[in-house]
PQR file of N, CA, C, O and H, with PARSE charges and radii, in Angstrom:
ATOM      1  N   MET A   1      66.852 121.367  88.311 -0.4000 1.5000
ATOM      2  CA  MET A   1      68.061 121.974  87.779 -0.0000 2.0000
ATOM      3  C   MET A   1      68.885 122.519  88.945  0.5500 1.7000
ATOM      4  O   MET A   1      68.400 123.328  89.737 -0.5500 1.4000
ATOM      5  N   THR A   2      70.101 122.079  89.037 -0.4000 1.5000
ATOM      6  CA  THR A   2      70.977 122.560  90.100 -0.0000 2.0000
ATOM      7  C   THR A   2      72.025 123.490  89.508  0.5500 1.7000
ATOM      8  O   THR A   2      72.452 123.338  88.364 -0.5500 1.4000
ATOM      9  H   THR A   2      70.495 121.422  88.394  0.4000 1.0000
ATOM     10  N   ILE A   3      72.412 124.431  90.303 -0.4000 1.5000
ATOM     11  CA  ILE A   3      73.424 125.403  89.883 -0.0000 2.0000
ATOM     12  C   ILE A   3      74.720 125.065  90.596  0.5500 1.7000
ATOM     13  O   ILE A   3      74.746 124.893  91.815 -0.5500 1.4000
ATOM     14  H   ILE A   3      72.065 124.555  91.233  0.4000 1.0000
ATOM     15  N   THR A   4      75.789 124.970  89.832 -0.4000 1.5000
ATOM     16  CA  THR A   4      77.087 124.660  90.431 -0.0000 2.0000
ATOM     17  C   THR A   4      77.692 125.913  91.045  0.5500 1.7000
ATOM     18  O   THR A   4      77.239 127.027  90.780 -0.5500 1.4000
ATOM     19  H   THR A   4      75.769 125.109  88.841  0.4000 1.0000
ATOM     20  N   ASP A   5      78.704 125.727  91.856 -0.4000 1.5000
ATOM     21  CA  ASP A   5      79.406 126.862  92.461 -0.0000 2.0000
ATOM     22  C   ASP A   5      80.027 127.752  91.399  0.5500 1.7000
ATOM     23  O   ASP A   5      80.021 128.976  91.533 -0.5500 1.4000
ATOM     24  H   ASP A   5      79.072 124.822  92.071  0.4000 1.0000
ATOM     25  N   GLU A   6      80.559 127.154  90.352 -0.4000 1.5000
ATOM     26  CA  GLU A   6      81.185 127.926  89.281 -0.0000 2.0000
ATOM     27  C   GLU A   6      80.164 128.797  88.557  0.5500 1.7000
ATOM     28  O   GLU A   6      80.436 129.958  88.254 -0.5500 1.4000
ATOM     29  H   GLU A   6      80.563 126.160  90.243  0.4000 1.0000
ATOM     30  N   GLN A   7      78.984 128.233  88.281 -0.4000 1.5000
ATOM     31  CA  GLN A   7      77.939 129.008  87.614 -0.0000 2.0000
ATOM     32  C   GLN A   7      77.459 130.155  88.497  0.5500 1.7000
ATOM     33  O   GLN A   7      77.259 131.270  88.016 -0.5500 1.4000
ATOM     34  H   GLN A   7      78.763 127.289  88.528  0.4000 1.0000
ATOM     35  N   LEU A   8      77.276 129.887  89.772 -0.4000 1.5000
ATOM     36  CA  LEU A   8      76.830 130.921  90.703 -0.0000 2.0000
ATOM     37  C   LEU A   8      77.862 132.036  90.803  0.5500 1.7000
ATOM     38  O   LEU A   8      77.502 133.213  90.823 -0.5500 1.4000
ATOM     39  H   LEU A   8      77.439 128.981  90.163  0.4000 1.0000
ATOM     40  N   SER A   9      79.130 131.680  90.864 -0.4000 1.5000
ATOM     41  CA  SER A   9      80.196 132.683  90.932 -0.0000 2.0000
ATOM     42  C   SER A   9      80.255 133.518  89.657  0.5500 1.7000
ATOM     43  O   SER A   9      80.421 134.736  89.712 -0.5500 1.4000
ATOM     44  H   SER A   9      79.423 130.724  90.848  0.4000 1.0000
ATOM     45  N   THR A  10      80.120 132.859  88.514 -0.4000 1.5000
ATOM     46  CA  THR A  10      80.171 133.576  87.237 -0.0000 2.0000
ATOM     47  C   THR A  10      79.015 134.555  87.117  0.5500 1.7000
ATOM     48  O   THR A  10      79.217 135.716  86.761 -0.5500 1.4000
ATOM     49  H   THR A  10      79.985 131.869  88.469  0.4000 1.0000
ATOM     50  N   TRP A  11      77.808 134.098  87.411 -0.4000 1.5000
ATOM     51  CA  TRP A  11      76.643 134.982  87.330 -0.0000 2.0000
ATOM     52  C   TRP A  11      76.714 136.083  88.382  0.5500 1.7000
ATOM     53  O   TRP A  11      76.397 137.237  88.094 -0.5500 1.4000
ATOM     54  H   TRP A  11      77.643 133.155  87.701  0.4000 1.0000
ATOM     55  N   GLY A  12      77.124 135.740  89.585 -0.4000 1.5000
ATOM     56  CA  GLY A  12      77.230 136.747  90.629 -0.0000 2.0000
ATOM     57  C   GLY A  12      78.248 137.817  90.286  0.5500 1.7000
ATOM     58  O   GLY A  12      78.015 139.004  90.515 -0.5500 1.4000
ATOM     59  H   GLY A  12      77.381 134.803  89.819  0.4000 1.0000
ATOM     60  N   LEU A  13      79.382 137.392  89.736 -0.4000 1.5000
ATOM     61  CA  LEU A  13      80.415 138.345  89.346 -0.0000 2.0000
ATOM     62  C   LEU A  13      79.930 139.221  88.202  0.5500 1.7000
ATOM     63  O   LEU A  13      80.135 140.435  88.218 -0.5500 1.4000
ATOM     64  H   LEU A  13      79.571 136.428  89.550  0.4000 1.0000
ATOM     65  N   THR A  14      79.291 138.618  87.214 -0.4000 1.5000
ATOM     66  CA  THR A  14      78.819 139.376  86.060 -0.0000 2.0000
ATOM     67  C   THR A  14      77.744 140.384  86.445  0.5500 1.7000
ATOM     68  O   THR A  14      77.842 141.566  86.115 -0.5500 1.4000
ATOM     69  H   THR A  14      79.124 137.632  87.201  0.4000 1.0000
ATOM     70  N   ILE A  15      76.731 139.917  87.136 -0.4000 1.5000
ATOM     71  CA  ILE A  15      75.627 140.812  87.514 -0.0000 2.0000
ATOM     72  C   ILE A  15      76.071 141.802  88.587  0.5500 1.7000
ATOM     73  O   ILE A  15      75.749 142.988  88.517 -0.5500 1.4000
ATOM     74  H   ILE A  15      76.651 138.957  87.404  0.4000 1.0000
ATOM     75  N   GLY A  16      76.809 141.314  89.576 -0.4000 1.5000
ATOM     76  CA  GLY A  16      77.260 142.191  90.656 -0.0000 2.0000
ATOM     77  C   GLY A  16      78.176 143.301  90.168  0.5500 1.7000
ATOM     78  O   GLY A  16      78.020 144.457  90.561 -0.5500 1.4000
ATOM     79  H   GLY A  16      77.071 140.350  89.633  0.4000 1.0000
ATOM     80  N   LEU A  17      79.129 142.955  89.316 -0.4000 1.5000
ATOM     81  CA  LEU A  17      80.034 143.986  88.801 -0.0000 2.0000
ATOM     82  C   LEU A  17      79.319 144.952  87.874  0.5500 1.7000
ATOM     83  O   LEU A  17      79.635 146.142  87.866 -0.5500 1.4000
ATOM     84  H   LEU A  17      79.256 142.016  88.997  0.4000 1.0000
ATOM     85  N   THR A  18      78.364 144.467  87.094 -0.4000 1.5000
ATOM     86  CA  THR A  18      77.600 145.361  86.228 -0.0000 2.0000
ATOM     87  C   THR A  18      76.849 146.394  87.060  0.5500 1.7000
ATOM     88  O   THR A  18      76.868 147.585  86.747 -0.5500 1.4000
ATOM     89  H   THR A  18      78.107 143.500  87.101  0.4000 1.0000
ATOM     90  N   LEU A  19      76.194 145.938  88.112 -0.4000 1.5000
ATOM     91  CA  LEU A  19      75.479 146.871  88.989 -0.0000 2.0000
ATOM     92  C   LEU A  19      76.435 147.832  89.690  0.5500 1.7000
ATOM     93  O   LEU A  19      76.142 149.020  89.822 -0.5500 1.4000
ATOM     94  H   LEU A  19      76.179 144.971  88.366  0.4000 1.0000
ATOM     95  N   PHE A  20      77.572 147.318  90.135 -0.4000 1.5000
ATOM     96  CA  PHE A  20      78.552 148.151  90.828 -0.0000 2.0000
ATOM     97  C   PHE A  20      79.138 149.209  89.894  0.5500 1.7000
ATOM     98  O   PHE A  20      79.309 150.360  90.296 -0.5500 1.4000
ATOM     99  H   PHE A  20      77.810 146.353  90.027  0.4000 1.0000
ATOM    100  N   ILE A  21      79.446 148.832  88.657 -0.4000 1.5000
ATOM    101  CA  ILE A  21      79.976 149.790  87.678 -0.0000 2.0000
ATOM    102  C   ILE A  21      78.923 150.845  87.354  0.5500 1.7000
ATOM    103  O   ILE A  21      79.245 152.026  87.227 -0.5500 1.4000
ATOM    104  H   ILE A  21      79.307 147.897  88.330  0.4000 1.0000
ATOM    105  N   GLY A  22      77.665 150.424  87.220 -0.4000 1.5000
ATOM    106  CA  GLY A  22      76.590 151.398  86.996 -0.0000 2.0000
ATOM    107  C   GLY A  22      76.469 152.379  88.148  0.5500 1.7000
ATOM    108  O   GLY A  22      76.261 153.573  87.936 -0.5500 1.4000
ATOM    109  H   GLY A  22      77.402 149.465  87.324  0.4000 1.0000
ATOM    110  N   TYR A  23      76.598 151.878  89.363 -0.4000 1.5000
ATOM    111  CA  TYR A  23      76.535 152.749  90.540 -0.0000 2.0000
ATOM    112  C   TYR A  23      77.713 153.718  90.563  0.5500 1.7000
ATOM    113  O   TYR A  23      77.546 154.889  90.904 -0.5500 1.4000
ATOM    114  H   TYR A  23      76.768 150.908  89.536  0.4000 1.0000
ATOM    115  N   MET A  24      78.894 153.243  90.205 -0.4000 1.5000
ATOM    116  CA  MET A  24      80.068 154.125  90.179 -0.0000 2.0000
ATOM    117  C   MET A  24      79.913 155.209  89.109  0.5500 1.7000
ATOM    118  O   MET A  24      80.310 156.353  89.329 -0.5500 1.4000
ATOM    119  H   MET A  24      79.030 152.292  89.927  0.4000 1.0000
ATOM    120  N   LEU A  25      79.337 154.860  87.951 -0.4000 1.5000
ATOM    121  CA  LEU A  25      79.094 155.871  86.921 -0.0000 2.0000
ATOM    122  C   LEU A  25      78.091 156.905  87.406  0.5500 1.7000
ATOM    123  O   LEU A  25      78.228 158.089  87.100 -0.5500 1.4000
ATOM    124  H   LEU A  25      79.014 153.930  87.772  0.4000 1.0000
ATOM    125  N   PHE A  26      77.079 156.474  88.162 -0.4000 1.5000
ATOM    126  CA  PHE A  26      76.141 157.417  88.765 -0.0000 2.0000
ATOM    127  C   PHE A  26      76.860 158.353  89.738  0.5500 1.7000
ATOM    128  O   PHE A  26      76.583 159.553  89.764 -0.5500 1.4000
ATOM    129  H   PHE A  26      76.968 155.512  88.410  0.4000 1.0000
ATOM    130  N   ILE A  27      77.770 157.818  90.526 -0.4000 1.5000
ATOM    131  CA  ILE A  27      78.529 158.642  91.479 -0.0000 2.0000
ATOM    132  C   ILE A  27      79.360 159.682  90.735  0.5500 1.7000
ATOM    133  O   ILE A  27      79.423 160.835  91.161 -0.5500 1.4000
ATOM    134  H   ILE A  27      77.995 156.844  90.505  0.4000 1.0000
ATOM    135  N   VAL A  28      79.998 159.295  89.629 -0.4000 1.5000
ATOM    136  CA  VAL A  28      80.802 160.236  88.846 -0.0000 2.0000
ATOM    137  C   VAL A  28      79.900 161.330  88.282  0.5500 1.7000
ATOM    138  O   VAL A  28      80.252 162.509  88.328 -0.5500 1.4000
ATOM    139  H   VAL A  28      79.946 158.358  89.283  0.4000 1.0000
ATOM    140  N   TRP A  29      78.735 160.947  87.751 -0.4000 1.5000
ATOM    141  CA  TRP A  29      77.803 161.939  87.213 -0.0000 2.0000
ATOM    142  C   TRP A  29      77.335 162.893  88.310  0.5500 1.7000
ATOM    143  O   TRP A  29      77.270 164.103  88.096 -0.5500 1.4000
ATOM    144  H   TRP A  29      78.448 159.990  87.714  0.4000 1.0000
ATOM    145  N   ASP A  30      77.009 162.351  89.486 -0.4000 1.5000
ATOM    146  CA  ASP A  30      76.568 163.185  90.598 -0.0000 2.0000
ATOM    147  C   ASP A  30      77.682 164.121  91.063  0.5500 1.7000
ATOM    148  O   ASP A  30      77.425 165.277  91.397 -0.5500 1.4000
ATOM    149  H   ASP A  30      77.062 161.368  89.660  0.4000 1.0000
ATOM    150  N   LEU A  31      78.905 163.627  91.085 -0.4000 1.5000
ATOM    151  CA  LEU A  31      80.054 164.454  91.450 -0.0000 2.0000
ATOM    152  C   LEU A  31      80.222 165.609  90.467  0.5500 1.7000
ATOM    153  O   LEU A  31      80.472 166.742  90.877 -0.5500 1.4000
ATOM    154  H   LEU A  31      79.113 162.688  90.813  0.4000 1.0000
ATOM    155  N   ALA A  32      80.087 165.328  89.184 -0.4000 1.5000
ATOM    156  CA  ALA A  32      80.209 166.375  88.170 -0.0000 2.0000
ATOM    157  C   ALA A  32      79.085 167.405  88.313  0.5500 1.7000
ATOM    158  O   ALA A  32      79.315 168.607  88.181 -0.5500 1.4000
ATOM    159  H   ALA A  32      79.884 164.408  88.851  0.4000 1.0000
ATOM    160  N   ARG A  33      77.886 166.930  88.579 -0.4000 1.5000
ATOM    161  CA  ARG A  33      76.740 167.832  88.704 -0.0000 2.0000
ATOM    162  C   ARG A  33      76.870 168.719  89.938  0.5500 1.7000
ATOM    163  O   ARG A  33      76.631 169.924  89.861 -0.5500 1.4000
ATOM    164  H   ARG A  33      77.699 165.953  88.686  0.4000 1.0000
ATOM    165  N   ARG A  34      77.245 168.138  91.068 -0.4000 1.5000
ATOM    166  CA  ARG A  34      77.337 168.910  92.313 -0.0000 2.0000
ATOM    167  C   ARG A  34      78.500 169.892  92.310  0.5500 1.7000
ATOM    168  O   ARG A  34      78.430 170.944  92.946 -0.5500 1.4000
ATOM    169  H   ARG A  34      77.440 167.159  91.131  0.4000 1.0000
ATOM    170  N   SER A  35      79.567 169.551  91.597 -0.4000 1.5000
ATOM    171  CA  SER A  35      80.721 170.451  91.568 -0.0000 2.0000
ATOM    172  C   SER A  35      80.622 171.478  90.447  0.5500 1.7000
ATOM    173  O   SER A  35      81.515 172.309  90.276 -0.5500 1.4000
ATOM    174  H   SER A  35      79.623 168.697  91.081  0.4000 1.0000
ATOM    175  N   LYS A  36      79.522 171.418  89.677 -0.4000 1.5000
ATOM    176  CA  LYS A  36      79.312 172.338  88.554 -0.0000 2.0000
ATOM    177  C   LYS A  36      80.521 172.315  87.621  0.5500 1.7000
ATOM    178  O   LYS A  36      81.080 173.359  87.285 -0.5500 1.4000
ATOM    179  H   LYS A  36      78.796 170.743  89.815  0.4000 1.0000
ATOM    180  N   ALA A  37      80.909 171.128  87.215 -0.4000 1.5000
ATOM    181  CA  ALA A  37      82.130 170.934  86.435 -0.0000 2.0000
ATOM    182  C   ALA A  37      82.016 171.443  85.006  0.5500 1.7000
ATOM    183  O   ALA A  37      83.043 171.715  84.384 -0.5500 1.4000
ATOM    184  H   ALA A  37      80.455 170.280  87.488  0.4000 1.0000
ATOM    185  N   GLY A  38      80.837 171.582  84.471 -0.4000 1.5000
ATOM    186  CA  GLY A  38      80.686 171.994  83.085 -0.0000 2.0000
ATOM    187  C   GLY A  38      80.906 170.809  82.149  0.5500 1.7000
ATOM    188  O   GLY A  38      81.128 169.680  82.587 -0.5500 1.4000
ATOM    189  H   GLY A  38      80.003 171.361  84.977  0.4000 1.0000
ATOM    190  N   ARG A  39      80.839 171.095  80.850 -0.4000 1.5000
ATOM    191  CA  ARG A  39      80.961 170.005  79.881 -0.0000 2.0000
ATOM    192  C   ARG A  39      82.357 169.399  79.856  0.5500 1.7000
ATOM    193  O   ARG A  39      82.502 168.176  79.875 -0.5500 1.4000
ATOM    194  H   ARG A  39      80.659 172.012  80.494  0.4000 1.0000
ATOM    195  N   LEU A  40      83.379 170.236  79.815 -0.4000 1.5000
ATOM    196  CA  LEU A  40      84.747 169.726  79.759 -0.0000 2.0000
ATOM    197  C   LEU A  40      85.110 168.989  81.051  0.5500 1.7000
ATOM    198  O   LEU A  40      85.708 167.914  81.012 -0.5500 1.4000
ATOM    199  H   LEU A  40      83.261 171.229  79.799  0.4000 1.0000
ATOM    200  N   GLY A  41      84.750 169.567  82.176 -0.4000 1.5000
ATOM    201  CA  GLY A  41      85.038 168.921  83.458 -0.0000 2.0000
ATOM    202  C   GLY A  41      84.327 167.585  83.610  0.5500 1.7000
ATOM    203  O   GLY A  41      84.898 166.624  84.125 -0.5500 1.4000
ATOM    204  H   GLY A  41      84.264 170.441  82.208  0.4000 1.0000
ATOM    205  N   THR A  42      83.079 167.532  83.159 -0.4000 1.5000
ATOM    206  CA  THR A  42      82.330 166.280  83.214 -0.0000 2.0000
ATOM    207  C   THR A  42      82.973 165.242  82.313  0.5500 1.7000
ATOM    208  O   THR A  42      83.092 164.076  82.689 -0.5500 1.4000
ATOM    209  H   THR A  42      82.616 168.313  82.740  0.4000 1.0000
ATOM    210  N   PHE A  43      83.390 165.664  81.116 -0.4000 1.5000
ATOM    211  CA  PHE A  43      84.064 164.748  80.205 -0.0000 2.0000
ATOM    212  C   PHE A  43      85.343 164.204  80.831  0.5500 1.7000
ATOM    213  O   PHE A  43      85.609 163.003  80.771 -0.5500 1.4000
ATOM    214  H   PHE A  43      83.293 166.611  80.811  0.4000 1.0000
ATOM    215  N   VAL A  44      86.131 165.089  81.431 -0.4000 1.5000
ATOM    216  CA  VAL A  44      87.386 164.664  82.050 -0.0000 2.0000
ATOM    217  C   VAL A  44      87.122 163.693  83.198  0.5500 1.7000
ATOM    218  O   VAL A  44      87.813 162.682  83.325 -0.5500 1.4000
ATOM    219  H   VAL A  44      85.915 166.064  81.481  0.4000 1.0000
ATOM    220  N   LEU A  45      86.134 163.989  84.029 -0.4000 1.5000
ATOM    221  CA  LEU A  45      85.787 163.084  85.129 -0.0000 2.0000
ATOM    222  C   LEU A  45      85.400 161.707  84.608  0.5500 1.7000
ATOM    223  O   LEU A  45      85.901 160.693  85.093 -0.5500 1.4000
ATOM    224  H   LEU A  45      85.573 164.810  83.926  0.4000 1.0000
ATOM    225  N   PHE A  46      84.511 161.670  83.624 -0.4000 1.5000
ATOM    226  CA  PHE A  46      84.083 160.384  83.087 -0.0000 2.0000
ATOM    227  C   PHE A  46      85.232 159.669  82.394  0.5500 1.7000
ATOM    228  O   PHE A  46      85.386 158.457  82.546 -0.5500 1.4000
ATOM    229  H   PHE A  46      84.103 162.494  83.230  0.4000 1.0000
ATOM    230  N   PHE A  47      86.040 160.398  81.639 -0.4000 1.5000
ATOM    231  CA  PHE A  47      87.137 159.759  80.914 -0.0000 2.0000
ATOM    232  C   PHE A  47      88.144 159.149  81.880  0.5500 1.7000
ATOM    233  O   PHE A  47      88.531 157.990  81.731 -0.5500 1.4000
ATOM    234  H   PHE A  47      85.915 161.383  81.515  0.4000 1.0000
ATOM    235  N   VAL A  48      88.561 159.920  82.859 -0.4000 1.5000
ATOM    236  CA  VAL A  48      89.603 159.461  83.779 -0.0000 2.0000
ATOM    237  C   VAL A  48      89.079 158.404  84.751  0.5500 1.7000
ATOM    238  O   VAL A  48      89.710 157.363  84.937 -0.5500 1.4000
ATOM    239  H   VAL A  48      88.247 160.862  82.980  0.4000 1.0000
ATOM    240  N   LEU A  49      87.940 158.667  85.364 -0.4000 1.5000
ATOM    241  CA  LEU A  49      87.441 157.757  86.387 -0.0000 2.0000
ATOM    242  C   LEU A  49      86.796 156.503  85.803  0.5500 1.7000
ATOM    243  O   LEU A  49      86.807 155.450  86.439 -0.5500 1.4000
ATOM    244  H   LEU A  49      87.428 159.513  85.213  0.4000 1.0000
ATOM    245  N   ALA A  50      86.237 156.605  84.606 -0.4000 1.5000
ATOM    246  CA  ALA A  50      85.596 155.446  83.994 -0.0000 2.0000
ATOM    247  C   ALA A  50      86.563 154.647  83.122  0.5500 1.7000
ATOM    248  O   ALA A  50      86.215 153.558  82.664 -0.5500 1.4000
ATOM    249  H   ALA A  50      86.228 157.461  84.089  0.4000 1.0000
ATOM    250  N   PHE A  51      87.759 155.159  82.884 -0.4000 1.5000
ATOM    251  CA  PHE A  51      88.721 154.466  82.026 -0.0000 2.0000
ATOM    252  C   PHE A  51      89.125 153.117  82.617  0.5500 1.7000
ATOM    253  O   PHE A  51      89.270 152.142  81.879 -0.5500 1.4000
ATOM    254  H   PHE A  51      88.042 156.044  83.256  0.4000 1.0000
ATOM    255  N   GLY A  52      89.306 153.047  83.919 -0.4000 1.5000
ATOM    256  CA  GLY A  52      89.659 151.785  84.569 -0.0000 2.0000
ATOM    257  C   GLY A  52      88.549 150.759  84.469  0.5500 1.7000
ATOM    258  O   GLY A  52      88.806 149.572  84.265 -0.5500 1.4000
ATOM    259  H   GLY A  52      89.188 153.839  84.519  0.4000 1.0000
ATOM    260  N   MET A  53      87.305 151.219  84.614 -0.4000 1.5000
ATOM    261  CA  MET A  53      86.165 150.309  84.466 -0.0000 2.0000
ATOM    262  C   MET A  53      86.089 149.776  83.040  0.5500 1.7000
ATOM    263  O   MET A  53      85.818 148.595  82.822 -0.5500 1.4000
ATOM    264  H   MET A  53      87.096 152.183  84.779  0.4000 1.0000
ATOM    265  N   PHE A  54      86.328 150.648  82.080 -0.4000 1.5000
ATOM    266  CA  PHE A  54      86.304 150.231  80.676 -0.0000 2.0000
ATOM    267  C   PHE A  54      87.397 149.199  80.411  0.5500 1.7000
ATOM    268  O   PHE A  54      87.162 148.219  79.703 -0.5500 1.4000
ATOM    269  H   PHE A  54      86.548 151.607  82.257  0.4000 1.0000
ATOM    270  N   GLY A  55      88.566 149.404  80.960 -0.4000 1.5000
ATOM    271  CA  GLY A  55      89.657 148.451  80.796 -0.0000 2.0000
ATOM    272  C   GLY A  55      89.315 147.099  81.383  0.5500 1.7000
ATOM    273  O   GLY A  55      89.638 146.066  80.796 -0.5500 1.4000
ATOM    274  H   GLY A  55      88.757 150.199  81.535  0.4000 1.0000
ATOM    275  N   PHE A  56      88.665 147.093  82.537 -0.4000 1.5000
ATOM    276  CA  PHE A  56      88.271 145.830  83.164 -0.0000 2.0000
ATOM    277  C   PHE A  56      87.257 145.091  82.295  0.5500 1.7000
ATOM    278  O   PHE A  56      87.343 143.874  82.132 -0.5500 1.4000
ATOM    279  H   PHE A  56      88.403 147.932  83.013  0.4000 1.0000
ATOM    280  N   MET A  57      86.295 145.832  81.738 -0.4000 1.5000
ATOM    281  CA  MET A  57      85.295 145.209  80.878 -0.0000 2.0000
ATOM    282  C   MET A  57      85.935 144.690  79.595  0.5500 1.7000
ATOM    283  O   MET A  57      85.584 143.608  79.125 -0.5500 1.4000
ATOM    284  H   MET A  57      86.225 146.821  81.871  0.4000 1.0000
ATOM    285  N   MET A  58      86.861 145.442  79.026 -0.4000 1.5000
ATOM    286  CA  MET A  58      87.515 145.015  77.790 -0.0000 2.0000
ATOM    287  C   MET A  58      88.357 143.770  78.022  0.5500 1.7000
ATOM    288  O   MET A  58      88.501 142.943  77.121 -0.5500 1.4000
ATOM    289  H   MET A  58      87.146 146.322  79.407  0.4000 1.0000
ATOM    290  N   LYS A  59      88.915 143.627  79.218 -0.4000 1.5000
ATOM    291  CA  LYS A  59      89.681 142.425  79.531 -0.0000 2.0000
ATOM    292  C   LYS A  59      88.795 141.190  79.409  0.5500 1.7000
ATOM    293  O   LYS A  59      89.212 140.171  78.857 -0.5500 1.4000
ATOM    294  H   LYS A  59      88.799 144.299  79.949  0.4000 1.0000
ATOM    295  N   SER A  60      87.593 141.283  79.915 -0.4000 1.5000
ATOM    296  CA  SER A  60      86.657 140.162  79.815 -0.0000 2.0000
ATOM    297  C   SER A  60      86.264 139.884  78.376  0.5500 1.7000
ATOM    298  O   SER A  60      86.171 138.725  77.972 -0.5500 1.4000
ATOM    299  H   SER A  60      87.255 142.110  80.363  0.4000 1.0000
ATOM    300  N   VAL A  61      86.033 140.932  77.599 -0.4000 1.5000
ATOM    301  CA  VAL A  61      85.660 140.760  76.190 -0.0000 2.0000
ATOM    302  C   VAL A  61      86.803 140.128  75.408  0.5500 1.7000
ATOM    303  O   VAL A  61      86.574 139.229  74.599 -0.5500 1.4000
ATOM    304  H   VAL A  61      86.108 141.873  77.927  0.4000 1.0000
ATOM    305  N   ILE A  62      88.020 140.582  75.636 -0.4000 1.5000
ATOM    306  CA  ILE A  62      89.177 140.034  74.925 -0.0000 2.0000
ATOM    307  C   ILE A  62      89.374 138.562  75.296  0.5500 1.7000
ATOM    308  O   ILE A  62      89.666 137.742  74.426 -0.5500 1.4000
ATOM    309  H   ILE A  62      88.206 141.312  76.293  0.4000 1.0000
ATOM    310  N   GLN A  63      89.219 138.223  76.568 -0.4000 1.5000
ATOM    311  CA  GLN A  63      89.333 136.832  76.982 -0.0000 2.0000
ATOM    312  C   GLN A  63      88.267 135.980  76.315  0.5500 1.7000
ATOM    313  O   GLN A  63      88.539 134.845  75.923 -0.5500 1.4000
ATOM    314  H   GLN A  63      88.982 138.890  77.275  0.4000 1.0000
ATOM    315  N   TRP A  64      87.055 136.513  76.180 -0.4000 1.5000
ATOM    316  CA  TRP A  64      85.965 135.774  75.536 -0.0000 2.0000
ATOM    317  C   TRP A  64      86.264 135.573  74.052  0.5500 1.7000
ATOM    318  O   TRP A  64      86.040 134.489  73.514 -0.5500 1.4000
ATOM    319  H   TRP A  64      86.835 137.435  76.498  0.4000 1.0000
ATOM    320  N   ILE A  65      86.773 136.623  73.385 -0.4000 1.5000
ATOM    321  CA  ILE A  65      87.083 136.528  71.953 -0.0000 2.0000
ATOM    322  C   ILE A  65      88.205 135.518  71.711  0.5500 1.7000
ATOM    323  O   ILE A  65      88.128 134.713  70.782 -0.5500 1.4000
ATOM    324  H   ILE A  65      86.955 137.504  73.822  0.4000 1.0000
ATOM    325  N   LEU A  66      89.238 135.559  72.538 -0.4000 1.5000
ATOM    326  CA  LEU A  66      90.379 134.650  72.352 -0.0000 2.0000
ATOM    327  C   LEU A  66      90.110 133.256  72.899  0.5500 1.7000
ATOM    328  O   LEU A  66      90.891 132.335  72.659 -0.5500 1.4000
ATOM    329  H   LEU A  66      89.300 136.213  73.292  0.4000 1.0000
ATOM    330  N   GLY A  67      89.018 133.093  73.629 -0.4000 1.5000
ATOM    331  CA  GLY A  67      88.678 131.781  74.169 -0.0000 2.0000
ATOM    332  C   GLY A  67      89.531 131.358  75.341  0.5500 1.7000
ATOM    333  O   GLY A  67      89.743 130.163  75.553 -0.5500 1.4000
ATOM    334  H   GLY A  67      88.384 133.841  73.824  0.4000 1.0000
ATOM    335  N   LEU A  68      90.023 132.310  76.105 -0.4000 1.5000
ATOM    336  CA  LEU A  68      90.868 131.994  77.259 -0.0000 2.0000
ATOM    337  C   LEU A  68      90.033 131.753  78.497  0.5500 1.7000
ATOM    338  O   LEU A  68      90.578 131.474  79.565 -0.5500 1.4000
ATOM    339  H   LEU A  68      89.851 133.280  75.933  0.4000 1.0000
TER
END
């Protein structure tokens, strides 16, 4: 079984970005913990900083649903 360049790129992008987004969420959590942000501050950090990641993920889901 051979893997094409397109398959390797797709899997690498999917797995690599998933790991990278998980790492960024860990960084946001660590930032909230170290700065003693409290519940509201932690919520604001996650909402604002993770909103872009959520938008990127939703773009992929919408493209998959529409078949683009």
